[in-house]
C-alpha positions in Angstrom: -30.7 -6.1 -3.1 -32.1 -7.6 -1.1 -35.3 -6.4 -2.6 -34.0 -7.8 -6.3 -33.3 -11.2 -5.5 -37.3 -10.8 -3.7 -38.5 -10.3 -6.5 -37.5 -12.1 -8.9 -38.1 -15.0 -6.2 -42.1 -13.8 -6.2 -41.8 -13.4 -9.5 -40.5 -16.9 -10.9 -42.7 -19.0 -8.2 -45.8 -17.7 -9.6 -44.9 -18.4 -12.7 -44.6 -22.1 -11.9 -46.8 -22.9 -8.5 -49.0 -19.8 -8.5 -49.0 -16.3 -5.2 -49.7 -18.9 -2.7 -47.6 -20.6 -2.7 -45.7 -18.4 -3.8 -45.5 -16.4 -0.5 -45.4 -19.5 1.4 -41.6 -19.9 -0.4 -41.1 -16.7 -0.3 -41.1 -17.0 3.5 -39.6 -19.6 4.7 -37.2 -20.2 1.9 -35.8 -16.5 0.6 -33.1 -16.3 -1.3 -32.8 -13.3 -1.0 -32.4 -13.5 2.5 -29.7 -15.7 2.0 -27.2 -14.0 -0.5 -28.1 -11.0 2.2 -27.5 -12.6 5.5 -23.3 -12.4 5.1 -23.7 -8.6 4.1 -24.1 -7.4 6.9 -21.2 -9.7 8.4 -18.7 -8.5 5.8 -19.7 -4.7 5.9 -19.3 -4.3 9.6 -15.9 -6.8 9.8 -14.8 -4.6 6.9 -14.9 -1.3 7.8 -13.6 -2.6 11.2 -10.6 -4.1 10.8 -10.2 -0.7 7.9 -9.5 1.4 11.0 -8.9 -1.4 13.9 -5.0 -0.7 12.2 -4.9 2.7 12.9 -6.8 2.6 16.3 -4.4 -0.1 17.4 -1.6 1.8 16.2 -2.0 5.0 16.3 -3.0 4.8 20.2 0.1 4.0 21.6 2.3 6.2 19.3 1.1 9.7 20.5 2.4 8.4 23.7 6.2 9.0 23.5 4.7 12.8 21.1 2.5 13.6 24.4 5.4 13.2 27.2 6.6 16.0 28.7 9.6 15.5 27.3 8.3 16.8 24.1 5.8 18.9 25.7 9.3 21.3 26.4 10.1 21.0 22.8 6.5 23.0 21.3 6.8 25.0 24.2 10.5 26.1 23.2 9.6 26.5 19.3 6.6 29.0 19.9 9.4 30.6 22.3 9.8 33.7 20.2 13.2 34.9 22.1 14.5 31.5 20.2 14.5 31.1 16.7 14.5 26.8 15.2 18.4 25.7 14.9 19.8 26.1 11.4 19.1 23.7 9.3 23.1 23.5 8.6 25.7 22.3 10.8 28.3 25.3 11.4 31.5 25.0 13.8 31.9 27.7 16.5 33.6 30.9 14.8 37.6 31.7 15.9 37.5 34.5 17.7 39.8 37.1 17.5 42.2 38.5 20.3 44.4 35.6 22.5 43.2 33.7 25.2 43.6 34.2 28.8 46.2 32.0 30.2 45.4 29.1 31.7 46.6 27.3 35.6 45.5 24.0 36.0 41.9 22.1 34.8 38.4 22.8 36.7 37.2 18.9 36.9 33.6 18.7 37.5 33.5 14.7 38.6 29.2 15.8 38.6 28.9 16.5 34.9 31.4 14.3 34.0 33.4 16.4 32.2 36.7 18.8 32.6 37.6 22.0 31.1 40.5 24.9 31.8 40.4 26.8 34.3 41.5 30.4 33.1 44.2 32.7 35.0 44.1 36.5 34.5 40.9 38.2 35.2 38.6 34.9 35.8 38.0 34.3 39.3 36.4 30.5 40.7 33.3 31.8 42.3 30.5 29.4 44.5 29.6 27.1 42.3 26.2 27.2 43.1 23.2 26.2 41.3 25.9 25.2 39.3 28.8 21.9 39.9 31.2 24.4 39.0 31.7 28.5 38.1 34.8 30.9 37.1 33.3 34.7 36.1 34.7 37.5 35.4 35.2 41.3 37.4 31.2 43.2 37.7 31.8 45.9 34.7 30.5 49.4 35.9 27.1 50.4 35.5 25.7 46.8 35.2 25.2 43.9 36.9 26.2 41.4 34.2 29.2 40.1 33.6 31.2 37.1 31.8 30.6 33.2 33.2 31.8 30.0 32.6 29.7 27.3 34.5 29.2 23.4 34.0 26.5 20.7 35.8 24.7 18.2 34.7 22.1 19.4 31.8 19.4 21.1 34.7 16.4 20.5 32.2 15.0 17.5 30.7 16.9 15.1 28.9 15.3 14.5 24.8 15.3 12.1 22.9 17.2 13.8 20.4 21.1 15.1 21.6 20.2 17.5 19.4 16.9 18.7 21.1 18.3 18.2 24.4 21.2 21.5 23.7 18.4 23.6 22.2 16.8 24.0 25.5 19.5 24.2 26.9 20.3 26.9 25.2 17.1 28.5 25.9 17.1 27.9 29.9 20.8 30.0 29.3 18.5 33.1 28.6 17.6 32.4 33.0 21.4 34.0 33.4 21.0 37.1 30.8 18.9 40.5 31.4 15.3 40.1 31.0 14.0 40.1 27.8 16.9 38.3 25.9 16.6 36.9 22.8 19.0 34.5 21.1 20.9 34.3 17.4 22.1 31.4 16.1 25.7 31.5 15.2 26.7 28.0 14.3 25.8 24.2 15.7 28.4 21.2 15.3 27.1 18.0 16.1 30.7 16.2 17.0 32.6 14.0 19.4 34.6 14.9 22.8 36.3 11.8 23.6 34.6 9.4 21.1 31.0 10.7 22.8 28.2 12.5 20.9 28.7 16.1 21.9 26.7 19.3 20.6 28.8 23.0 20.7 26.1 25.9 19.3 27.4 29.1 19.1 25.6 32.4 20.1 24.5 36.0 20.5 22.7 36.8 22.7 21.2 40.3 22.6 19.4 42.9 25.4 19.0 46.1 26.5 20.2 47.4 29.8 19.3 50.8 31.0 17.5 51.1 27.5 21.3 50.8 25.7 21.2 47.7 23.3 23.5 45.5 24.8 24.5 41.8 23.4 27.0 39.1 25.0 28.3 35.9 23.0 27.7 31.8 24.2 27.9 29.0 23.8 26.9 25.9 24.9 28.5 22.0 24.6 25.9 19.2 25.3 28.3 15.8 26.0 25.9 12.5 25.9 28.7 11.0 29.4 28.3 7.8 30.0 26.1 9.3 33.6 22.3 9.4 34.1 22.3 13.3 32.5 24.3 15.2 29.6 27.0 16.8 30.7 26.5 20.6 30.1 29.0 23.5 29.5 28.2 27.4 29.3 29.9 30.1 29.0 28.7 33.7 28.0 30.4 36.8 27.2 29.7 40.2 27.5 30.1 43.1 24.7 31.8 45.1 27.7 34.3 42.1 28.4 35.0 41.2 24.4 38.4 40.9 24.8 37.8 37.7 26.7 35.9 36.3 23.3 38.8 34.2 22.7 38.2 32.1 25.9 35.0 30.5 24.3 37.3 28.5 22.1 39.9 27.7 24.3 37.1 26.1 26.6 35.0 24.3 24.2 38.5 23.3 22.5 39.0 21.5 25.3 36.9 19.5 27.5 37.2 16.0 28.1 35.0 13.1 29.1 36.4 12.4 33.0 
């Protein structure tokens, strides 16, 4: 464009004044230079202003997603042992049989919840590393048995309570035989004493001494007023399936302290 303006100016000046005068005019009062002078300013301003908002808004927004919390979720979703939670909500199914009788409550002050203390085959056990623990008798030929525990959720809390529940269920694989995998059976967003909560039901498959076995499990994650949500986790192997109904009793009777 600058070349066109110069050419036009030169032709005009040649016609009016002459070649020498035109050269002087072009040098000192070039309309091409006058018109083009803003152009270099306008182009960079436009280019800078277009990406500038993107650079300004994009720089802070990745910060939450790059945080350790989101990294934990990314790692969990890449874990072949744990499929993504189902999109549709479903309540924990009612198991057949009768529930074990109870004798009072476990009041877990550390976690901020209470739930039934079972009689019968269930015994209180040393809580460590949890805040409370009940367990079923040992199973002959297996080091694995049913247990019911509570504690402040032992993983990093996510912005979404559902994500925290998902990570908590994944964490429970640490308390199943090696190589265990999860299959979701329910995912229910509910409230417990007017506090938001997720109750997840799932089956855990694993192999013990060459035999394929399965446990039925559930976690309740309750957004208690404390700094971390409360976790109540129960798992019962198929060798003790007569106690499956106790899962319903626990999940139906959790209270916030």
